[in-house]
N, C-alpha and C positions, 0 to 999 in steps of 0.2 A: 410629290403632292406639294402644292403651294398654298399658303394662307392668304386670305383676302381680308384686308383691314376693314373693320366695321366702321361705317360712317354714321355716327349718331346725329350729325347736323341736320340730316334730312329725315323728318318724322314720317313722311308718307312711305318711303321705301328704305330699308336698311342698306341696300347696295348703292354704289355710286351711280350718278347719272350717266356716265359714259358706258358702264356695264349695261344699263337698261336700254340706252339708245342703240348699242350694238346688237342687243337681243331683238329689239323691235325693227332694226334696219336703219337705213339712213334717212328715214322720213323726217321732214321738218315739222310734222304735226306735233310731235312731242319735243318742244324746244326747252332750253334751260329754264326759262321763266315759269313754265308749267310746274316743274318739280322743285323750284326754289322755295324754301321756307319763307324768305323775305317777301315773296309776292302774296303770301297768305295773311300777313299782318301789316297793318299800317304803321308807319314810323311814329315813334312816341318820344316826347321830350318831357322831362320832369324838372321843375324848378322849385326850390325851397326858399321861401321868403320868411322874414321874421314873424309874420302873422298868418301865413297861409302856404299851401302848396298849389302850384299851377301845373296842370298836366295838359299837354296838347297831343292830339292825334291827327295825322295827315290822312284825310279820307275824302279826296276829291270825287265829285260826281254824285255824292249822296245829298239828301235833303235832311232837314232837322227832324222830320217825322220818321226817318229810317233808323234812328238811333234809340237804343234802350240803355240807360245808365242807372245803376242801383248800387247800394251799399248794403251788404248782408254779413253780419258777424265780422266786422272790420276787414272785409274784402270788397274791393271796388270791382264791379262787373260792368264792362263796356262792350256793347255789341252793335253791329250795324248790318242791316239787310236791305238790299235793293234789288228789285227785279223790274225788267222792262220787256214788254212784248209789243211787237209791231207786225201788223198784218196788212197786206196789200193784195187786192184782187183786181184782175183785169179780164178782158174777154178771153184771152188765150192762155193766161197763166195765173197762178196765185203764189204769193211769197209770204212766208212767215218767219220772223226772226225773234229771238229772245236772248236776254242776258240775265245773269244772276250773280250778284256779288254779296259776300257775307264775311264777317269776321267776328271773333269773340276774344276778349282779353280780360283776364282777372289779375288783380294786383292786391297783395297783402298790404294793408295800410299800416303806417307806423302808429305807435300808441299816442303820439302827440297830435294826431288828427282828431278834431272834435266831430264825431259822427252824429251827435245830437243836433248840431247846427245844420241848417239847410245848405247844401252845396249848390254852386252856380254852374250852369252849363250853357255854352253858346256855340253856335256853328255859323261860321262866316268864311267865305273864300276857300272852301275845302279843308278848313281846320276846325276840329272840335276842341274847344277849350273848356276845361273843368277847373274850378277853383274850390279847394277844400280848406276850410278854416282850421287853424290850430287851436288847441286848448290854451287857455290863459295860463301863463307860467305861474307857478305857485310863488307867492311872495314870501321872502324870508321873514320868519317871525322876529319880532322885536324881543329877542331873548336878553334878559338881564341877569347878570350873575349876582347872587345874593351872598354876601360874605357871612360866614358863620362866626360868631363871637363867643 
């Protein structure tokens, strides 16, 4: 009996893509991109500046109306959903195509993020940019030492 190593990288299926492809045959319908976890999530960049955090999501093909961004209990929720349907009818045939893209991502925010202040969100050229303000740093108190006589 041989052991099969568990592949935790792929959330959809616990077995490796090659095992699944050999089970389904050599059909190119189930290609690597379909089972890849990276294809389900947009790429993300996080940059910390002295006064804010800037988070970017690569989500080409969406429009700004397709996104929902919210903060709930210090957790940032970002989701996008896009669907497109195309129908063409002619005398001898009819054709109907559709596509559906969606993603959801949740991030625990650091305690330095000011959730009371309004966050900024913009979408341009396939990039969703979020700007989250930081809390103002507490100023050191002017502590004076008093000498006891």
